[in-house]
C-alpha positions in Angstrom: -69.5 -15.1 90.4 -72.1 -16.6 92.9 -73.7 -13.9 94.9 -76.7 -13.7 97.3 -78.5 -10.6 97.0 -82.3 -9.4 97.2 -82.0 -8.5 93.4 -80.6 -11.8 92.6 -83.2 -14.8 92.6 -80.9 -17.6 92.4 -78.1 -17.6 95.3 -75.2 -19.5 95.7 -76.5 -23.2 96.5 -74.0 -25.0 98.6 -71.8 -24.0 101.1 -67.8 -24.3 100.3 -66.8 -27.7 102.0 -64.2 -29.7 101.0 -65.6 -32.8 98.4 -64.5 -35.7 97.1 -65.6 -37.9 94.0 -64.5 -38.2 90.5 -64.8 -35.9 87.3 -66.7 -36.9 84.1 -64.7 -38.5 81.6 -61.8 -40.6 81.4 -58.9 -40.2 84.1 -55.7 -39.9 81.9 -52.1 -40.6 83.0 -50.2 -37.5 84.1 -48.0 -37.6 80.7 -50.6 -37.9 78.5 -52.9 -35.0 78.0 -50.0 -32.6 76.4 -50.2 -33.4 72.7 -47.0 -32.1 71.5 -43.7 -32.6 73.1 -43.1 -30.7 76.5 -40.5 -30.4 78.9 -40.3 -33.8 80.9 -38.3 -32.7 84.1 -39.8 -29.7 85.3 -43.3 -29.6 87.4 -45.5 -27.1 89.1 -47.4 -27.3 92.0 -51.2 -26.3 92.8 -52.2 -23.5 93.7 -50.2 -21.8 91.0 -50.9 -18.4 92.8 -51.8 -18.9 96.5 -53.4 -15.2 96.7 -57.0 -14.3 96.4 -57.6 -14.3 92.7 -61.1 -15.2 91.9 -63.1 -15.8 88.8 -60.3 -16.0 86.5 -60.7 -15.1 82.7 -57.5 -16.4 81.0 -56.3 -15.7 77.5 -52.7 -15.8 75.6 -51.6 -13.1 73.4 -48.7 -14.3 71.3 -46.2 -15.6 73.9 -47.9 -14.1 77.0 -50.7 -15.1 79.1 -52.9 -12.8 80.9 -56.1 -13.2 83.6 -58.5 -11.0 85.1 -60.1 -11.4 88.6 -62.7 -10.1 90.6 -62.0 -7.4 93.2 -65.4 -6.5 94.7 -65.2 -3.2 96.5 -61.2 -2.5 96.2 -59.9 0.0 94.1 -58.4 -0.1 91.3 -60.4 -2.9 90.3 -60.0 -6.0 87.9 -56.2 -7.0 88.0 -54.6 -8.1 84.9 -52.2 -10.8 85.7 -49.5 -11.8 83.4 -47.5 -14.9 82.9 -44.9 -16.5 80.2 -45.6 -19.9 81.4 -49.3 -20.2 82.9 -47.3 -21.2 86.4 -45.6 -18.1 87.4 -47.6 -14.7 87.5 -47.4 -11.0 88.1 -49.7 -8.1 88.6 -49.3 -5.9 85.3 -52.1 -3.6 86.1 -55.7 -3.2 86.7 -58.4 -2.6 84.2 -60.9 -0.4 86.0 -58.8 2.5 87.3 -61.5 3.8 89.7 -64.6 2.7 90.8 -66.6 5.5 89.6 -70.2 3.8 90.0 -71.6 5.9 92.7 -71.0 7.6 96.1 -70.8 4.2 97.8 -67.6 3.4 96.5 -66.2 6.4 97.8 -67.3 5.5 101.2 -69.5 8.9 101.1 -72.6 8.1 102.8 -72.9 4.5 101.9 -70.3 1.6 101.4 -69.8 -0.7 98.7 -68.6 -3.9 100.6 -69.2 -6.8 98.3 -70.3 -5.2 95.5 -68.3 -3.5 92.6 -66.1 -6.0 90.3 -67.7 -9.4 90.2 -67.0 -12.0 87.5 -66.0 -10.4 84.5 -64.1 -10.8 81.2 -60.9 -10.0 79.4 -60.2 -10.2 75.8 -57.9 -9.3 73.3 -58.9 -8.3 69.5 -56.0 -8.6 67.0 -57.6 -6.4 64.5 -56.9 -3.2 66.7 -54.5 -4.7 68.9 -56.6 -3.7 71.7 -57.3 -5.5 75.1 -61.1 -5.3 76.2 -62.4 -5.8 79.9 -66.4 -6.0 80.0 -68.3 -6.4 83.4 -71.5 -5.4 85.0 -72.0 -3.4 88.0 -74.6 -3.6 90.9 -77.1 -5.5 88.3 -77.4 -2.2 86.4 -75.2 -1.7 83.5 -72.4 -3.0 81.8 -68.9 -1.4 81.3 -66.4 -1.9 78.8 -62.7 -0.7 79.1 -60.1 -1.0 76.7 -56.0 -0.6 76.6 -53.4 -1.3 74.2 -51.2 -2.8 76.8 -52.0 -4.8 79.7 -50.3 -2.5 82.1 -52.7 0.4 80.8 -53.9 3.2 80.7 -57.0 1.6 80.6 -59.9 3.8 79.4 -63.8 3.4 79.6 -64.9 2.4 76.1 -68.7 2.7 76.8 -71.6 1.9 79.0 -74.2 -0.8 77.7 -77.9 -0.6 79.4 -77.9 -4.4 79.6 -76.6 -5.8 82.8 -74.3 -8.8 81.4 -74.3 -11.1 84.5 -71.0 -13.1 84.8 -70.2 -12.1 81.3 -67.7 -14.0 78.8 -66.5 -11.9 75.9 -65.6 -13.6 72.7 -63.8 -12.1 69.9 -64.9 -14.0 66.8 -62.6 -15.0 64.1 -64.4 -12.6 61.8 -63.9 -9.9 64.3 -67.5 -9.8 65.7 -67.9 -9.3 69.5 -70.3 -11.6 71.5 -71.1 -11.8 75.2 -72.6 -14.9 76.8 -74.0 -14.0 80.3 -76.8 -14.9 82.7 -77.5 -17.2 86.0 -79.3 -20.5 84.8 -80.9 -18.7 82.1 -78.0 -18.4 79.4 -78.2 -15.8 76.9 -75.8 -14.3 74.0 -75.5 -10.9 73.0 -73.8 -9.5 69.8 -71.9 -6.1 70.3 -71.7 -3.4 67.4 -68.3 -3.4 65.5 -67.0 -0.6 67.5 -68.0 -2.6 70.7 -70.0 0.4 72.2 -73.7 -1.0 71.9 -75.9 -4.0 71.9 -77.0 -5.0 68.4 -78.7 -8.3 69.4 -79.4 -10.6 72.5 -81.2 -13.9 72.7 -81.7 -16.4 75.2 -79.6 -19.7 74.3 -79.9 -22.1 77.0 -82.1 -23.0 80.3 -80.3 -25.0 82.9 -82.0 -28.1 83.7 -83.8 -28.4 87.4 -81.5 -31.4 88.0 -78.5 -29.4 87.6 -79.3 -26.2 89.4 -77.3 -22.7 89.0 -75.1 -22.2 86.1 -73.4 -19.0 85.7 -69.7 -17.6 85.3 -69.8 -17.9 81.4 -66.6 -18.1 79.4 -67.3 -17.8 75.7 -65.0 -19.7 73.3 -64.9 -20.7 69.3 -62.7 -23.7 69.1 -62.2 -25.6 65.8 -65.5 -24.1 64.4 -67.5 -24.9 67.5 -68.9 -22.4 69.8 -68.6 -23.0 73.5 -69.8 -21.6 76.9 -68.0 -22.7 79.9 -70.1 -22.7 83.1 -69.7 -23.0 86.6 -72.3 -24.6 89.2 -71.3 -22.9 92.4 -69.5 -24.0 94.3 -68.8 -27.8 93.2 -69.2 -28.3 89.6 -68.3 -27.2 86.0 -70.4 -27.8 82.6 -69.8 -26.7 79.2 -72.5 -26.0 76.5 -71.4 -26.5 72.8 -72.9 -25.3 69.5 -72.4 -26.3 66.0 -74.5 -24.0 64.7 -73.3 -20.5 65.5 -73.1 -18.3 68.9 -76.9 -18.4 69.0 -77.0 -21.8 69.2 -78.9 -24.3 69.7 -76.5 -25.7 72.5 -76.0 -29.1 74.4 -74.6 -29.6 77.8 -72.0 -31.7 79.0 -70.6 -32.2 82.7 -66.8 -31.3 83.1 -66.3 -31.8 86.7 -68.5 -32.5 90.0 -67.5 -32.6 93.5 -63.8 -33.2 92.4 -61.5 -33.4 95.3 -59.0 -30.2 94.8 -55.4 -29.5 95.5 -55.4 -27.4 98.5 -56.2 -29.6 101.8 -59.4 -28.5 103.7 -60.4 -26.4 100.4 -63.1 -26.7 97.8 -63.7 -28.1 94.4 -61.9 -26.4 91.6 -64.5 -24.3 89.3 -65.1 -21.0 87.8 -62.3 -20.5 85.5 -61.3 -20.6 81.9 -59.7 -22.4 79.1 -56.7 -21.5 77.4 -54.3 -22.9 74.7 -50.6 -22.9 74.4 -48.4 -22.1 71.5 -48.0 -25.8 70.9 -51.7 -26.7 71.0 -51.7 -27.9 74.6 -54.6 -26.9 76.7 -55.4 -26.0 80.3 -58.0 -25.1 82.6 -57.2 -22.6 85.2 -59.9 -22.7 88.2 -59.9 -20.9 91.5 -60.2 -23.3 94.8 -62.2 -21.9 97.5 -59.9 -21.8 100.4 -61.0 -19.5 103.2 -59.9 -17.5 105.3 -57.5 -16.5 102.4 -60.0 -16.5 99.6 -60.0 -18.2 96.3 -56.6 -19.7 95.0 -56.1 -20.1 91.2 -55.3 -23.6 90.1 -54.1 -25.3 86.9 -54.8 -28.6 85.1 -54.4 -30.0 81.7 -57.0 -30.7 79.5 -57.6 -33.0 76.7 -60.4 -33.3 74.0 -62.6 -36.0 73.3 -62.8 -37.0 69.5 -66.2 -35.3 69.4 -65.1 -32.1 70.9 -65.6 -31.8 74.5 -62.9 -31.0 77.3 -61.6 -33.6 79.9 -59.6 -32.3 82.8 -56.7 -34.6 83.4 -56.9 -35.9 87.1 -54.3 -37.5 89.3 -55.4 -40.4 91.4 -59.0 -39.0 91.0 -58.4 -35.7 92.0 -57.1 -32.4 90.6 -53.5 -32.7 90.8 -51.3 -31.0 93.3 -48.4 -31.5 90.8 -48.4 -31.8 87.0 -45.7 -31.7 84.5 -44.8 -27.8 83.5 -46.5 -26.5 80.1 -44.1 -26.6 77.3 -43.8 -23.0 76.4 -40.8 -20.6 75.0 -38.3 -19.5 77.7 -39.7 -16.2 79.5 -38.3 -13.1 78.1 -37.6 -12.0 81.9 -38.8 -13.1 85.3 -42.1 -12.0 86.4 -42.0 -9.5 89.4 -42.6 -11.6 92.8 -45.9 -11.0 94.5 -44.0 -10.9 97.7 -41.0 -9.2 99.0 -40.2 -5.6 100.0 -41.8 -2.0 98.9 -40.1 1.0 100.1 -42.8 3.0 98.0 -40.1 4.7 96.4 -41.6 5.1 92.7 -44.0 7.9 91.4 -46.9 5.4 91.8 -48.3 2.6 94.0 -47.1 -0.8 92.4 -50.0 -2.8 91.2 -49.9 -5.3 94.2 -51.8 -2.5 96.2 -55.4 -1.9 96.2 -57.4 0.4 98.1 -60.5 -0.5 100.5 -63.1 1.6 98.2 -61.7 4.5 96.1 -59.0 6.8 97.9 -59.2 10.4 98.7 -56.1 10.9 96.4 -55.5 14.4 98.2 -54.5 12.7 101.3 -51.7 10.0 100.4 -48.6 10.3 98.5 -45.5 8.0 97.6 -41.9 8.6 96.6 -40.2 8.7 100.0 -42.3 6.0 101.8 -46.1 5.9 101.7 -47.6 8.9 103.6 -51.1 8.7 104.8 -52.9 11.5 106.2 -56.0 11.3 107.9 -58.8 11.2 105.5 -62.1 10.5 107.7 -63.0 11.1 111.0 -64.5 7.9 112.5 -64.3 5.3 115.1 -65.1 2.8 112.5 -62.3 1.2 110.4 -64.8 -0.1 107.9 -65.8 3.4 107.2 -62.2 4.9 106.9 -61.0 6.0 103.8 -57.4 5.5 102.4 -56.9 2.2 103.9 -54.7 0.1 101.5 -54.5 -3.6 101.1 -52.3 -6.5 100.2 -53.4 -9.8 99.6 -52.1 -12.4 102.0 -49.8 -15.3 100.5 -50.6 -18.7 101.9 -50.3 -21.0 103.2 -48.7 -18.6 105.8 -47.0 -15.3 105.6 -45.8 -12.3 107.5 -46.2 -8.4 106.8 -43.8 -6.1 108.5 -44.2 -2.4 108.3 -42.1 0.4 109.3 -44.1 3.2 110.6 -43.2 7.0 111.4 -45.9 8.1 113.7 -44.3 11.3 114.8 -47.0 13.5 112.8 -50.1 11.7 114.3 -52.3 14.1 116.3 -54.5 13.2 119.2 -57.1 10.9 118.3 -55.5 9.5 115.7 -55.4 5.3 114.9 -52.6 4.1 112.4 -51.5 0.6 112.0 -51.7 -3.0 110.3 -54.8 -4.8 110.1 -55.9 -8.4 109.1 -58.8 -7.3 107.3 -62.2 -8.8 106.5 -65.7 -8.8 108.1 -64.0 -9.6 111.2 -61.0 -8.1 111.8 -58.1 -6.9 114.2 -55.1 -4.7 114.1 -51.8 -3.6 115.5 -50.8 0.0 115.7 -50.6 3.0 117.4 -52.8 5.1 119.3 -51.8 8.6 120.1 -54.1 10.2 123.0 -53.1 13.3 125.1 -49.7 13.7 123.4 -48.7 10.1 124.1 -48.6 7.4 121.3 -49.2 3.9 122.6 -48.9 0.5 120.3 -51.7 -1.4 120.9 -53.7 -4.5 119.5 -57.4 -4.3 118.6 -60.0 -7.1 117.7 -63.6 -7.0 117.6 -64.0 -5.3 114.5 -67.0 -6.8 112.7 -69.7 -6.8 110.2 -73.1 -8.6 109.9 -74.3 -10.4 106.7 -75.6 -7.2 105.1 -72.0 -5.6 105.8 -73.2 -3.1 108.4 -70.8 -2.6 111.2 -71.4 -4.5 114.3 -68.3 -3.9 116.3 -65.7 -1.1 116.0 -63.2 -2.9 118.1 -61.7 -3.3 121.7 -58.2 -2.8 122.6 -57.0 -6.2 124.0 -53.3 -5.0 124.7 -51.0 -2.1 124.6 -47.5 -1.1 125.5 -45.6 2.1 125.9 -43.7 3.2 122.9 -41.0 5.9 122.6 -39.3 7.7 119.9 -40.8 8.4 116.3 -40.6 4.9 114.8 -42.3 1.3 115.5 -42.0 -1.7 113.3 -45.5 -3.4 113.2 -45.9 -7.3 112.1 -48.8 -9.4 111.6 -48.8 -13.2 110.7 -51.5 -14.9 109.0 -52.1 -18.6 108.6 -54.8 -19.0 105.9 -54.9 -22.7 105.4 -58.4 -23.6 104.9 -60.6 -26.2 106.6 -60.5 -25.0 110.3 -60.2 -21.9 112.3 -56.9 -20.4 111.8 -54.7 -17.8 114.0 -53.6 -14.3 113.1 -50.9 -12.9 115.6 -49.4 -9.5 116.1 -45.9 -8.3 117.5 -44.1 -5.0 117.6 -40.4 -3.7 117.5 -38.5 -0.4 118.6 -35.4 -1.4 116.6 -36.8 -3.4 113.7 -34.9 -6.6 115.1 -36.4 -7.6 118.2 -40.1 -8.2 118.0 -42.7 -8.8 121.0 -45.8 -10.4 120.8 -48.8 -8.1 121.7 -52.2 -9.5 122.5 -53.8 -12.8 121.9 -54.3 -15.0 118.7 -57.0 -13.5 116.4 -59.1 -16.1 114.8 -59.6 -15.7 111.1 -62.9 -16.1 110.0 -63.5 -18.7 107.1 -67.1 -18.2 106.0 -67.4 -17.5 102.2 -69.9 -14.8 101.9 -67.9 -12.1 101.9 -66.3 -13.7 98.9 -62.9 -11.8 99.4 -60.2 -13.2 101.5 -58.3 -11.7 104.4 -55.8 -8.9 103.5 -53.1 -6.9 105.3 -54.3 -3.7 105.4 -52.5 -0.1 106.2 -54.6 2.7 107.6 -54.4 6.0 109.4 -58.1 7.7 110.3 -58.8 10.3 112.8 -61.3 10.0 115.6 -61.2 13.8 116.4 -60.2 16.0 113.8 -58.2 15.6 110.2 -54.7 17.0 110.2 -52.3 13.9 111.4 -50.4 11.9 109.3 -48.1 8.8 109.2 -45.5 7.3 107.1 -44.9 4.0 106.2 -41.2 3.6 104.8 -41.1 -0.2 104.4 -43.5 -2.9 103.5 -42.1 -6.6 103.7 -44.3 -9.5 102.8 -42.3 -12.7 103.5 -43.0 -16.5 103.9 -41.4 -19.0 106.1 
């Protein structure tokens, strides 16, 4: 995780720009890096997920792959992704059910924007058939959650007073739990057998000044050697190796630096994890900085030198846009798509959804559509509770919602936003007993995530009846300013453009990418409600 905070002495040192160059190590032909036989006909393209899942930690349990990602202030946090082939992924659940780390995560007198769930670790312990998630919060302490199934339920196991910054959890072959962590100064901690307390911690490596910052630890034991996989934000990846045990000493080697990535206009693939398939082949799943959409997972094969160092397989001197698909057993079932229709007909929200901060659970429900009662009286969407978010599918996608606004009250504001530190929305304003469909832009934050603009209405239209269809389309290709556009319909078929194009900001410092967001807040008094009966995320 690369963060710039007053508490954090070493900040992210390079802006995110598309880079060129070569990785360290041999450039291998595409067919050479897989070891055992693999399916020759099929291929995959990068990014394997064109949605915002950063700081990937990836593992395999039996025939199933799992990954975890950062979510900052969104709740629930730390999604668990599941795949059977490393290419097609679904969201299984979340390791952190609620961000109960202080009132700021409830939008109660304070806000937690760009705090919360940073780079964390996911591991599986065969001895007790349990998944472990471990991460530090607010530079204060570390939390450990466990579950016997990836989809949950997840429960807090313990809190450890040492904040393990950018932690990598290793469950050793003798069942001992170790954590690699730190920024530039890398340490290893040993946990108690039950994983609840720290037994020992020791500094194991200091990054040479010629390299700069190293962080984002991933911890492995491979062929009897201990490895700490580290990122140099935002353009490099390095690895430490010890033949003498988890506490070192370690030697360092560069894995990649200024490597051209697979997304045009995007950054260098970095900060991810290594994983081995059932037949012994190795892969590196990294993320690519690709704002305004966020950080997108990309996958590449890895080979090992005779003396035990990983080499990323390149295509024409770059991280390939396409590789032969991993040779794995046929999946037991198709994964659940991350796009498509949701009618909110189940007893709970599907795991594709995350709230902007913790919700007030007394003010929303699902089962017959999604009902959002007003939970906050404010003119500032960034302070409004119960804003429900969905990642945008790249490179371009459209969200369409059907909104029943008949129970809105005067002063209420409800709709569909493109949400980030610079935001815009289309929705319904009700004033003087009359609803109008409006397009609003100019919602902005400063670099400390304080609101600097609460929005200005730039277009409106009369709306009759109790239902309206709202649509937002987003182009999240990186490398230049990209547009978001809004439209509405009164019959669900014919849509009318409303307002000018909104320019999606592509600065990296908010870290999370733009999201579609459903909201309903009051500006006068609580008591109103809206019902979203259908949400559809579609691609061209």
